[in-house]
N, C-alpha and C positions, 0 to 999 in steps of 0.2 A: 568776406566773410565766411560759405563754402569751403578754403583754404585754411580758415584759423578754427572751422572743428574736425579738420583731417589730423593738422595738428596738432589737438588735444590729446583723439586717441589714440595718433601713434605713440607719441610723448608721452601719455600715462598708462595704455595699457599694458610694455609690454618691462619697463621696471618689477610693476606687481607681479607679472606672467605667475603663478603660481600660490599666491600670498590670497589665503582669503580669510576675509573678515568676521569678528566673532561675530554671532549672535545678537540684534537691534541693530548692527549697523552694515552700512555696505559701500562702495566707490562710488565716490561723488560722478557726472553722464559729467560727458567731454564739454554742454551743454550751460552746463554749472559752474567748470572752466573757463569758457570761453570768453563770461562776460567784462573782464578783468586782463587787461591792454599787458601790462607790466608780466603778467603769466608766461609771456610767448618768450624772456631773457633764462626757463629755465625748461633741462629736456623732459621735468616731472613737476610743469606747470607749479613747482610750491607746493608739493600735494607729496610728495612722498621722503624722505630722508629716509638712506643706509647710512649706518657706520656700526665703526663699535664703543657704540656710548658706554657701556658697563668696564671696560678692561677684559672683557672673561677670553680673544680672539676671533671674536666672530663676530658676524655681522647681524647687528639690531637694523629691522624695523617700524622704522614712523610713518603714519599715514594721517592723513586727515580726513577724518568718514563725515559723513550724513548719516543721521541717526532715523532707523525706521520708525521707533516711538515716539517720536515730537517733532520738531520742526527746527532744526538744530547743526550743529556740526560739532566735531570730538579730533582732542589730538589724542594718538591711543601707540601706543610704541608694544613689541613683539619685540619682546629678549631671546635672543641667540639662546640662552640656557635654560631656559620657562618651554613647559611643554607648550604644545602646540596650539592648544586649545584657548592656552595663557594671555591674555595680552591687558596692558597696563595706560589705563586711561585718565591720561597725564592734565587732560582739560574738555568740558564740555558750555555752551552756550546753547541756550535752547532763547532760539528769537521769537517762543511765542506763533496761539494761531492766527495773529494777526499779518506775521510774516508767514504762510504757509511755505509758499517757493519760491526760498532766497539761496540765491545764488552759495558757494561757498568763496568765505570770505576774508579768512586766515590766509596762512601761507608759513609755511615749513623750510631750516633747509641745515644742512649740517657746518655748524661751528670748527673750525680745526685749535688745537691746543695751542692758548695763549693764554694773555693779558686783557680783562673786556672794562673799561671802568660800565659802570653800572649808572643811573640814571638817580640815584640820591652822590657817588662817587663823579657825575658832570652838573651835581648840583644843582637839578632840575626838585630836588627838599632833603631834608636831611635823614639820614643815615636811621633806620628801624636797628633798634640792640639787633646783633645775628644779623647785619645787615651789611657786607661787606662793599665800600667802597668802587676796591675792584677787582674782577672774578678771575683766577688763576685758575685755566683749566688743562690736569692731565692728559687728557682721554676728549674725542672730539666734545662736542659739547648739540645742543638742539636748538634752534634762531626756531624763534614762533611770534607772529609778529600779524600787520593787521594794513597792510597795501595803506604808504606812506601817512598810516598814522605809529602807534604804539607798538614795543615788540619786548619781549623778553626772552632768556636762554634757560630751559632745560637740563639740567647738568644733574650726570649720578657720584652722588654720594654715597663716600667707601660706607662710611662712617653709621648711616642710616637703610645700603644694600638700597634707595632708593634715591629716585630725582628729586631735584628744589628748584624752582621757579625763581629768578632775580629778573629784575624789570629793570634794565637797559636804556625804555625813552620814554612819552606818553602818552 
């Protein structure tokens, strides 16, 4: 148990050095990252992703953070082209007062540019209007998942100058 905690601290603390979460958010503790054994497969414990998500040739930072306002967590992105204070909240989960001390549940990882089948493309359900059966990423995407459960991809859409989300599993 002691080794797991030390590895979580070292693996998570180094990549986010110098990154200050926005007001109302904080980095997860080593304890909040230690409960899921699959987190050991990532140096960042699947809580940080660095890539050029918006194609401006700068490294953008995606973090899973704990909220200080309620019992929850969120996926936030800091684009290199935006001011230091400007963070995008891509998803926020409120676990409710009955789960006041929930560990970090979600994970993130960088997806390489390429073609990915979506949930509807895999036949899990019919594709909704404007939901692609396949997602063609020209830039890195952001895989957002619950361990051994549902997952989605956040990707930069140049047309709207923002992120869009598509589900890849239920």
